[in-house]
N, C-alpha and C positions, 0 to 999 in steps of 0.2 A: 156357390156351396149350394147349389139344387141336386144335386147327388146325393145327398146327405140330408136329404127331406123328409126321410120314412123315418130318421129318430125322433122325430117330432109328434109320430104318432103314438098313443100311450099302449095300447095293446101289444104292438109287435116289441118294445119295449120291455114290458111284461113278461113276453114269453122269452126274449132273452136272460131276463134276470133269473127267470127259472131255470130255464137251461145250466146257467153256471152256475147255479146255486144244487142242483141236482149233482152237477158233475163231481163238486167240490165235496159234496156229502157223501157222496159215493165213492170218492178214489179210498184204493187201496194204502194203506198206511203200515207201518211197524206200531205193532203192540207190546207194551210192557208190562209187567206185572213183578212185585216185591224186586224190584230194581234190576230185571232183566230181560231182555229180548225175546217174545215168545214166538213160535212158530206158528206164524200166518197162512192161513190156509189158500191166500191168494199169490204167497210167492212159493208153495211149494211144491209144485207141481213139474219136473224136470220139461217135461215137452212145454212147458209156457215159457222157460227160461231163453234168453234171447244170448247167442254165442257167436262172437266175432274176434279176429285178431286185425294187429296191427303194427306200425314200427314207430319207436319214439326216437327221436335224433337228441342226441347227448352233446357233450361240450368237448371232448377229446376226440382222436384218432389214433388208435393202438395199434391197428394194421398195416399202418404205413401207403394206404391206397390214396391219400390226401383230402381225402372226404371224412367228415365225422362221423363215428359208429351211431348207428341205431341198433334199439332193441327190439328184438321182438316181444310183442305184448300179446295177451289173449284178454278176452272181459266176459264174465258171465254175470247175467242181470235180469231180474225179474222183467217180465213185458212192462207192466205199468210204468217203467220207466221210456218206454214209447209212448204208450197208448193211452197214458194218464199223464203225461208231463213229470213223472216221479223222481223225486233229486233223492239219491240215497249213500249213505258213507261208504267206505270201499276197506276190505278188507285182502290184503295185496299180501302175495309171496314170490320169492325170486330163488331162482336156483343154478346151479352150472350141471345141475343129474338129469332135466327134463328129457333134453334128445339121448340119453344113454352115456355109457362108461367104458373103460376099455377093460377089454379081459386081464385077469392077471396071467402072466406066462411067467416062467424061469428067468431069470435074470432081472425082471423089472425094478425088483426092490432093493434096493445098494446090501451089499455082502457086508454083515457084521461080524464077521471073522477073520479079524485083524487088531493088529496094538492097537493102543490107544493113540494117537496122533500122526497113526501113519497115512498115506494117501490109500483109497478103497479104489479096488479095482473098478473098471468103467462096468453101469448098468446098459441092461436094453432099454429102448424106447417102445412103446408100441400106439399103434393110432386106435381112435375113437370110430365106429361107423354109425352114423348119426341115423338116429330113427326119430319116429312120431309123423305124423300128416299135419297139415293148415286144417282148419282153424284153433284146434284143440291143443294149448302146450302139458296141461295137466291139469287135472279132475281133483286133486287136494282140496281140502276146503270148501267144495263148494256145498255140498250135501248139509253142511254143518250151518254156514253162514247167510247162503242163500236165503234158505226160507225163513230165517229170523228178522231179513229186512237190510241185508247187507248187499253189496254188490264184490265181486270175487275177482281179481286179476290176480295173472302169472307173469312174469319175463324171465325170458332165459338169458340167465350171466351173460356178459360179454364172452364174447369166441366160443360162444357154446350153443347149440341147434339154428334156429335163423338169425341169432344177434350176432352184430357184426362184431370185428373187434378181436382181441385176445385175451386169453385168461390172465390174470397176473397174481394170482390165489393172495387177495389182499393187500394186493396194488391199490392207488388210490382211484383208477376206473371202476372197480368193483363197489366203492359207496357212492363214484358219481353217477353210476349207470341207475341205480334204484332211484338218486335222487332226481334225473331227468324224469322219469315215470310219473311220480309222484307231485312234478310240477306241472306235468301233463294233466295229472289227475285232478289239478287247484285251478285249472283252466290255461294253463298257456297253451300257445298255436304249435306245439314241437311233435306232434302226432301224425304220421303219413298213413294212407292205405297201403303203400307197396315199400320195400327196403332203399330203393333209389330213384322214385317218383315224385313230384311234387303235389300229387292232392293229399289237401288233408283232411284231418280229422278230430275233432273236438270232443271231450268228455264233456257233454253238456248234461249227462244225468247223475253227474257227481257232485255231494256237498263238500268236495273238499276237502274233508276230514277222513283221515287213511290212518289206517291199523297197519301193521306187520307184523308176521309169526313165520314160525317155521321149523324144524330139528336139524342139530351138526347145523353143514355148513348152511344150510336155509334159513338155521339160526343166528348164523354170523350174518347175514346179510341187514336182517334188520335193524343191529347193531351198527353197522357201516351208514346206513343210509341216514342213523339219526345222528352221528357224529359230525355229518356236512350242516345241522340244523335246520334244515328244510321246515319250511313253516308247515305243510300242507301234512305231516307225519304227527299225528298228536298222541298216538301210543304205539308199543312194541312190548312182544309176549316173545323173547328170544327163547329155544327150549335146546338146553345143552351146547348154547353157543362157544365157537372158539374163538376165543377174544386176544389172541394175541399168537402168532404162526410159529416164536420163539419157543412160547412154554408149551407149545404143542410137540414139536420136535426138539427141543433142549429142554434140561433143567439143573441151573445154578449152573453153566458153563458146560456141563456134561451131554455128551452126544445120547440123546435117549428115545428111543421110538415111541407112537402111541400105542397103547395097550390091543394086541392084535395085531398088529399092523410090524413085524420086525422089522425095521431096514427100509422103510418109507422116511421118506423127506418132500420139503414142497415142490421140490422138480418132479417127485414119482405124480403127487398129487395133480400138478400140470397135466401130465400127461394123461393122467387117468380121466380127467374131465374135458380137455381138449376136444368140442365136436361140432366145430365152426367148422364154417367152408373151409373145404380141400385144398383150395386154391391161394389159400392165405397162410394156411400152417407153415409152410416153409418161413415165410418172413417173421411168423410170429417165434417160432421156433428158436431161431437162429437169434431174436432180439430178447426175447424172456430166459425162456429155458437155458441156451447154449452160452448168454453171455450175459446179463442182469445176475439169474440165478446161478450158474457157475462159478460165477466170480465172488458169490460172495456170500452163500451159505454155510461154506466153511463146516465141513464135518471133521474137519482136521483139529482146530482148536475148541469147536461148539462155543465161542464167545459171543455176545450179543453186540450185535453193531448198526450201523444206520439203516442198513435192508432190513434187518429184523425189528426194528424201532420202528422204522415207516408201515411195518405191519404189526404192530400192537396199538390196539383202538383207545387203551387208558391213556396212550399220549396225544388222542385225539376229541377228547369229551365234550370240550371246550364248550363247543356251539350247542352242544345236545342240549334238547329241553322236551323231549319226548317223555313220557309217563313209561314208565318201566315193571311189568311184571316178569322178572326171571324165571327160569324153572331149570333144575339141574338134579341129577341122582348124585348120593353122594360115594356110590362105588364104580361110577363112570371112570373106568381107567385106559380109555380111547381118547376123549374129549375131558380132561381132568378139573373137579369141582374148582379148582382154584382160578379158572375161567370166566365162571360167573361170577364169584365172591368177591374179585377184585371191581367188576365192572358195578356190581350191586352197590358197594361200599362209598365206591367215587360219587355213584349218581346219589346215593343218599347225601352226601357231604355236599354236592349242591345244590340240594333243597330239592329236586325233582321227585316227583309222585314215584315210591319204587316200594314193591311188593316182592319176595325171594318165597319160591315151593321147591324145597326140596324132599326128596325120596329116599329112600335106602337103597334102589336099584342101579342097573347099569344105565347104559347109553342111552338118550331120548328119556321120554316120560314128559308128556303136558300136564300142565295143572288142572286139575276139574274144570269141567265144562261151565259149572258156577262161577269159577274165578276168573276165567277166562271172558264169560261173556259179562259178567258185573264191570269187569275194565273193559273193554270194549265199548259197552251201553254207557259208561261214563265219560268216555274219552273219544265217542266219536259220533255217538248221539246227544249228546250234554244232558242228558238225564242225571239227575243229582240223587244218585241212589247211593252217597255215604261211602264208598268203597275207600275213597281216602282215609277215612277212619277205622278202616276194618285194621285187625294185627298184622305189623309189619311184616311176621314169618310163618309161614305155613311148614308143616317139618311131618313128615306120615313115619308114624312111630314103626317100628321092628316086625311088629306083628299085625299090625292094620291095613287096610286096603287101601290104597292109591287115591280111590276117592272120599280118604276120611282122613284130613291131616289134622294135626295139633296146632292148634293157633298159638304162637307167642308172643310177647312183646318185641321182639328184634331178634337177630342172628349177627353175631353170636347171640346166645342166651345171654341178658343184660348179667344175671347176677353168676357167669361163669368167670373165675380169677384163674391166673395162671397159676401152676404149682410147679417147682423145680424138683425133679428128682435126679438122683446121683447114683452114678454105676459104683457095684462094689463086687470082686470076686473076678477072677481068671480064670476061672474053671472053663474047659471043655464043656461042661455040661450046662450048666447056668448059674449065673449072678443074681443080684439083686437090687431091686431099684429103693435106693432107699429117700426120705425125704431132709436127712442130715449129708454135709458134705461129706467126703473123702478127704481121709487126711492124711493116709498112705499113698506114697507115690507107687501106683502098679501100670506096669505097662501089661497089653494083650497084645498076642501077634496071631492072627490068623491065615491062611492060604487061600489064595483066589483058585476058584473053579466053576467057570457058567456050567459045568454039566450037572452042577447040583443045583434044582431048581430052591427059590424061595419057601415052597411049600413044603418041602422036602427036610429042608434047614430048621424050618419052625419045628416040624413034628420028631427032629432027630433028638435022642438022648443025649447024645454028645458027638461035639464035631469042629475038627480044628478048620473048618472053612466060615465059620460066621461065631459072633459073641453074642450073647444072650443074658438078658438081666430081665427078672420079674417082680412084681410086686407078690405082696402077701395075697393070700387066697380072698378075694371079697366074702365080707360078711354081710353085706347090701350091694344093691345095685348101685351101679357109680355112671352118672352122667356126664360124657365129655361134650360140648360145645363149641367150635370157635376151631383154631387152628395152634400146633403143635411147633414150638421151635427148640432146634434141638444146635449142639455147640459139641464137636467131637474135638479133640485133639489126638490128630492123625499125621502118621509117617507112611514111608515105604520103602523098599529097597531096590526100588524102580523109579523113573523121572516122572511117571504117570500110573494112577491107577483109580480104579471105580470105585465108587463110593452110595452105597447102598442101605435105605432102615427102613425096615420095618415095624408098624407096632400091630402087634397082634392080641387074641384074645386066648388063652391058654384055660384047659387041653384043646389043642386042635382037633376039630370033628372032621374026621375023615371020609364021612359018609358021603355018598354019592347024591342024596338027597340035601346037605346041610344047607341051610340060609346062606345065603349074601353076606349076611352080618355076622355068620357065628366065627369065623377067624380072622380077617383082614380088619383092622380100625383105619388105619389108615399108614400111606407110602412117602417115601421121598427120595432123592439120588441128587449128588453133586459130585462137582470135581474139585477134587483137594487143590488143583493147580490156579484155580478161580477163586482161593481163600480169601484175597482184597477185592476182586471184583468179576461182576459174570462180564465185564468186556474186555478182560486182559486177563489171559494166562500167564504162569510163569512154569517151567518145568522144577520139578520137587528137587531138593538136594535128596538124595537116598538119606535114608536114618536121622533126617531134622523133621521136626513135628511144625504141623501149623494148624492153628487153629481155624475148623470150616464150619461154620456159623450159617443154616437154612432152614425153611420152614417146610414143613410137609405136610399132604393135602388136607384143607379144611374138611371137618365133620361135625355131625351130630349122630353122637350114638350112646347108647343105654348097656352097658355092661352089666350082664347078670350077677346076682350073687352065686359063688360058687366057681367062679373064673378068674384067673389073674393078668394081669396086662403085661405082655412080653415087651421088651425093645430089642430086635434084632440087626446088628450092624454087620453086615458083607459086602464082600466087593460086587463084582458081575451078578448083576441080576438077568438071567437067560430070556427073561420075558420081556425086559426093556434094552438094556445096555448093549456096546460092544461086547464081543465074546474074544478080547485076548487069549493066548496061550495061556493055559492054567500054570499056577506056581508063584504068581506075583505075591510077596507078603506087604499086609496091611497090618499096621500097628496104630493101636489107638491105646493113650495114658489116659488112666482112667480118671486119675486127680486132675480138676481141671474142665470135665466134659460134664455134659449135664441135658435133661430133656427137661422143656418146660411145657406142661401138658393143660388145656383149660378145661378144669372142672366145673360143674355148675356147684357153687355152696363154697368153691374153692379149697384151701388147706384143709378145713377143719372136715367138709365134708369127706373130702379123702382118706383124712385117718381115723374120721368115724369109720367108712367103708372097709377100711383096712387093719383096724384093731383089733387085738388077739384079745383084748378082754370080753 
């Protein structure tokens, strides 16, 4: 023990203790104020950030090379994680888009101009030209979170960029890939300095507390990761996530495109994102796109099957334990608001910390920074800021800024009650929405014509291409909160027919600068062939009537005084459905048909707003 004799010298011991003490006192640390992480001078200079990349090995092989797929990961962290041994939590975003996407060419999307149930003509395939240079996968999130005391990590999803494997668009590997990255960030030794080598790298700078966020597909992946129940994932903030690919490409048995992408289907999205290694693409295409997808996506019946069930995250939520802050727009007709609502409701039932932020705009739109900051501060830094006691729902009202949502006890509004409205009148102009049942048997018939848009139908004084039923003029504003359910007794002169429903605010504002909330309240679509089940369609018997019950998209909207609520029933929706040859008849039996709308204050509030007294 002679070599340690210097420790017996008091002066040396004192100097060592002082040096250690000064290092601890001078260490740069996250700063919190009012329950939020603050920008720290020592973290905010991008020139001081450490940026590097690596590969994380997963538990699957989806590109057929006999080796476990590795995901390409980049890291951006404050220099103090090296110079001072500082450990920080991680904000993680994963995406299939970082390395580029395919361009749109004629024929890429499916041709929608054919009869319902017919086999569509083949479509054109495209190849993605990969872009990007190491080590930076993406610059998203870094300027927001690194200065506030977080490390930001990105990864390209399987079969995209420099990540190995194959895209599956919602398959299991797209959940297991971020799980593997989170496990590495939590201390597992599955990180490598190269895609094929044996040299390992550890995330020694991570506390093991990881949060995920992102928008659209990038918002889907946090939920996918959370459904694995991986321990390190403490909180997620999905923004406009696609939570079920069936609900994205189908509606109640009907082949229905996402808004703005007429003819897109899951195999189109596969082609669009497949930016991975060129030499692996033939195998991936044959295995995933041309076999699994081609055999199961079923554009002929639109039925729900095992393929779609495996890409529905609601079915996978049992292991989930991450705190959920969900964000979505009520007028998102691409990834529709049912995607967020169905998951948020299930998370609440599981007892998970859950908040939801809704706004009135379209696709995308994160919660205010204050909300996100408080969420990650609480669950990643473990600062007891009371966020779990905040309001459960935050909704941006029609004329308010995105940064100024109104707090509500929950969504749907707990005081909202269903009000059933019945249909009266078979005029080509407009019938009535009544709170009393229709006693007289009346059958209305309309003619399908996809050439006439929903907006044109809503504005037409009369039309034989739609039915329109309207409420009395509102004497005062009416607040709707929740999901409307419609039951329609329908028939057709053919074995298949599209069924589209719009709830609108009238008179229609046709001005170019009309607000997004001025006209459409909510919408929904269904295939009458699936009147018994979305899993099994049965051809219609011409002339026979069927009860078709389905939900419209969830909403929270205040309809101003002076407007009327209009319910429009028509067949083919030019923006969303197939475009069969015009001329098919759609019949609606008014007796036995109704819509139940969620009114804050219930029937009393509805009658007060519509009373002629």
